[in-house]
N, C-alpha and C positions, 0 to 999 in steps of 0.2 A: 246817736239817737237818744232822746230822753226817755227813760223807762218809767211807767206809771204803776205803782203797786196795785195788784189785783185785790178785789174785795173777797171776803170768805165765800160768798155765793158764787162768784166767778171762778174761784179756784176749784170748787166742787164740780162745776160744770166741765171744766177742762180735764179733770181727773177721770170723769165718766166717759168722755169722748176718747181718751187715750186707751182706756181698758177695752172699749168696744172695737177700736182699730186693731188692737193686738190680737183679738179673737178672729178677725177676718183672714181668709187664705190669701196667698200672694196673688198679685194681679194676673200673672200668666195662668195660674191654676184656675182662677175664677173664670177667665175667658174660656178655658177648655171645658169647664163644668157647664157653662151656658151654651156651648156649641152642640147642636143636636147631632146624634150619631145614628146611622142607619141600622136597622135590625140585621143582625148577622155580621156586621162589619167587625173585623178583628181589631183587638186593641193593639196599638203600635207597640212593638217590642222596644224595651229600653236599650239604648246604645251601650254595649259592654265597654268597660275600660280597656285601655291598651294592654294591661297586664293580666286581664281575666283569662281563664282557661279557654273560653269560647273564642276569644279574639286570637290567642296564640295558635289555636288549632286551625282557624281559618287562614292565618298567615302561613303556617306550615304547609297546608294543602296547596296554597298558591305557589309555594316554592318547590313542590315536588317531593315533600318529605312524608314519611310514614308516621302517623300519629294514632294513639289509641283514644278510647273514650275520655279518659281522665287526663290526657296529655301528660302522663307520667314520664314516658320515654319519648324522645324525639330522635328519629333516625334519618339522616340525610341520605338521599339516594343519588347515584351518579349515572350519567348516560354512558352506557357501554357501547363503544364504537366497534363495528365488525366489518372491516374491508373484505369484500368478497369478489372472487373471480369465477365466472361461469363459462364453461366451454361445452361444445357439442361432442358427439362421438369421435369426430376427427381431430379434436383439439382446437377447433376454431372458436374464438370468443363469441359469445351470444350477446347481442345488443338489444335494446328496445324493451327490456323487462321493466315491470312496475313493482311497487311495494307488495302488492297482493300476490305476486309470483313467488314470494319468499316466505319460508317458515323458519323461525329461529327458536332454538331450544337451549335452555341453560340447565345443566344437570338433568336432562331429560324432560324438563317442564317447559311447556310452550310460553313464549314471551311475546308481548305486543310491540310491534315495530313503531317507534315514536319518531324516528328520524330516517330519511331516505334520500340519497343523492344518486343520480344516474351517472353513467359513464361520461356524460358530456360535461359534468361539473368540473371546475378547475382544480388543479393539484398544486401542492407545494413540495419541492424536492430538495433534500440536502445531498449534494454530490461530494463524496469523500474520496480523494485520490491519494493512494499510497505510492509515494515516490522514493521508497527506501530500498536498501539491499540491491537485489539484482535488477530492479526496475530503473535504477538511476541512469543507466546507459540508454534507456528507451523513453526518455521524456517526450520526444517528438511523437512517438506512437501513442503515448498516454494522452497528450494534448489533443491530437487529432480525433481519437476515440471519444474523448469528453465533449468536444465541440460537435461531433456528429450526433451524440446523444441529446445534447441541448436542442439542436435543430430538429430532431425527431419529435420533440414534445410539441404540444399545441400552443398557439399564441397566448392563451390566457394563463398557462402554467407559469409558476414562479420558481426560481432555482437559487440555491445558495451554494457556493464553492468552498470546500475545505481541503487543506493539504498539510503535509508535514514539511518542516523546515529545520535547519540546524541553527541554533542560537548559541553564541559564544558568551560564556560568563567566566571572565578571568582566563585561566589556562585550560578550562574544560569546555567541550562543546556538547550541547544538549539538543535532543530531537524534541521539537515542540509542535503543537497543533495550531494552525492559523486559519481563521475565517477570512478567505480572500475576497468574498463578496457576500453580503447579506441577501436575503430573499428578494429577488427582483425579476421582472420580465423584460428588462432592458438587455437585449441580446449583445449589444456592443459592450456594455459593462461586463457581462459574463465572459465574453471573449477575452477581454483584457485580463480578467481574473485568472482564466485558464492559462494564458500565456505567462502569467507571473508565478505559476506553480514552480517551485524549486525542488531540489533533492535534499534528503536528510540522511544522517548517519545512524538512524535507528527508527524503530516503528512504534510510536505511541498509539497503537490501534485502539485500545480500550479508552484512553483519554480522548481520542477522536470521536468515539461513540458518545462519550459523555458530553463533549462539546456540541454535538448535534442536538441533544436534549436540553442542555443548559443554556446554550446561546442561540442557536438557530430557531428552535421551537420553544423558547422560554415563555412566550405569551400563549394564552389560551386561543384556540382557533376560532375564527368567526363561524357563525352558524352554517354557512354554506361550505365550510372547509372541514367540518367534523368528519373524521375518518378519511380525509383526503390529503394526508401527509405521508411522505415516504423518505426513507434513507436508501441511497444507492451508493454502494462502496465498491471500488476497484482495489483489491488487496489479496494477499495470500493469507491474511488473518493471523499471522504469527507475530504476537506482540513481543517487543524486546525492551521497551524503556518506560512503559506507563507507570504512573504513580497509583492509579486505580487498578482494580482487578475486574475479572469478567462478570462476576455476579453483581457488582455495583453498577457496571455499565448496562447490564441486562435489565436491572430494575429501573434504571433511569429511562431506558427506551420503552419499556412496557408502560410506564406512567405517562410518557409523552404520546402514546397511541400511534406511533408511526408504523408504516409497513416497511419491513426491512428486505432489501434485495442486495445480493452480493455477486459481483462478477469475480469469481474466485480464480486467481491466476496461479498456475502451478510453477513455483520457483524451487521446488524441493531438490531436484537433481543439481541445479546450479549451486545452491547454498551448500549442499552436502559436499560437493567437490571442493568448495572453498574452505569448508570447515576442516577438511582432512589435511590441509596444508600446514606447514610449520608456523607457529605463532610469530616467528621472526620474518616470515615472508610478507612483503608489502601487499600481496593479493589475498592474504588469508582473511577469513571472517572469524569473529569470536562471539560465542554466545555470551550475552550480558549476564550480570549477576541476577537481575530480575528474572531472566529466562531460566537460569539454573535453579533458582529457588522455586519457581513455578513448577518445574519438572519434579523437584523434590516433594512438593506438596501433593502432586498427582500420583507419583509412582512410589515414593518412599517417605511418607509423612513422618515416620518415627526416626528417620535418620538425622544425624547432626547437621545443622545448617553449614558448619564450617567445611564439611566434606564436599559441599557444592558451591564453593566460593571462588575457585580458581580454575578457569576453563583450560588454561595452557598446561596445567599439571595432569590433565586427564588423558587417558589413552585414546587412540583413534576409534576403537569399537564403542567405547563409552560415549564419545562425542556423537557418533553416528546414531546410537540408540536414542540419545537425548533429542537430537534434531528430528528424527522420525516421530518420536512421541509428541513433540510440540506441534508438528504439522498435523498429526492425527487429531489432537485436541482442538486445534484451530478449525479444522473442517467440521468437527462435531459442534463447536460453538456457533459457527455461522449457520449451520443447519438448524440449531436450536432457536436462534434469534429469528430465522425465517419462519419456523413453525409457530413461534409465539405470536407473530404478527400477521400471519397469512401471506407472507412474502415467499421468496424463492431464491435458491442459489443457482448460478449458472457457471459451471466449471469450464475453464478455457485452458488449452495447453500452453499458450503463450500470449503475449500482448497483441500479436497480429490478429488473434481471434476476438479480442475484446470489443472491437467495433460492432461485430455481429451480435454479441451478447448484449451490448448496450441497446441495440435496436430492438431486441426482444423485450428488454425491460421497459422501454418506452412504449411499445405496443401494448404491453400488459397494463401499464399504468393508465393508458388511454381507454381501457375497457373495464375498469374496476368499479364495482358498485360499493356504496357505503350504506350500511344499515346501522341503526342505533336503537337501543331499548333501555328501559329502566327495569332493573331486575325485580322480580316478584319476591326474591329472598331478602328480607330486611336485615339478616344477621350480619353484624360487623365482627366476624371471627377470623379474618385474614386467610380463610380457606381458599383453595383453588376451585374455580367454577368452570366446568367444561362447557364449551359452546359447540353447537352443531347447527348447520344451516342446510336447509333443503330447498329445492326449486320445484315448483309445480307448473305444468303447462308446457314443458319442454322435454320431449322424449329423449332419454339417454343423456341428459345433462350431467356434467361433472362439475362439482363445486369445490373450491378451495377457499377456506376462511381461517381466521385465527383459531387456535385450539381452545383457548380459554383465557382467563384472567384471574388475578389474585384479588379477592374481596378486600375492602378496607377493613382496618382493625381499630377498634376503640382503644 
């Protein structure tokens, strides 16, 4: 396009128009200024930026976090699940209760129930079967008892099967934990998994508890399954080969939020008799190095580790004392895990009684309520918080729930 030079008068006019345009407000603001506003109509609040304190506070509130006025400290809260069993004076489970029948207290302070599931809601169960030691000759009884337990659960419940097996690595055999079936409600698949349970030459009990938390329940539960997960273990509880220890397994179970039930088989007399035999006897049992060191830590923590390294060099009375101590510790540990979670231990004299104990566990799982609350205590101090549950509207009701939990720590 051909450009024509502007005259001095034209240039002055263009400069005046440019200055006038620069002094005008933007078009959007001009339209707002021209729009009439009703008397008393509030001014629209400006939209805060995503990084402003107001916006961060709004987002935190939506996510269930505690915030203060200046958003200086942001504390995440977690839902505390409280599985609860309610029975009447005769010990019969009470059904049909609602959320307003329950009162929950943390360290004596009332809490608001934010999540509630009735006894009819589905459950997820990890079934751990100990087939080591004296139980190896009774695999048939164990399998039949496990299948009866699965059949006693409701159609919507899902089950995972775990067992111990012997794995050979070179010239050594190791007792390992195997997940025979992931969580499923396919009864045919579960039956095949139970039939595939084998025997082991050791008891990696603590490792088995860890596998329940790390593998079976590694994913966060769906909303309807909060507080609806359980560990059911058939065992004597005496660990012999685990790489982990009790406190590690306990912490994992507490974090996973499962209710722990133990069908506690009494194998003490059988094992003690085998331990008293000469080490050269094919029928003799030997306490493992891991068991001897566990005994040392419990009974004689200041003793030299070398003094508890060779079972066959120990006298018969020392062997007996170690065995009895380990069984006592095992019973205490299973009772502790049950109290932590609101579960229960069922002691049986032998495996013939396991079927009845399994039936009792299935009945209790089918009548368990799940309560959940967000703690009013925002401190992230790692302290133990005691939980107490009360039921109103049911005369003489007995309540069993988890005793408490460990608060998160910053």
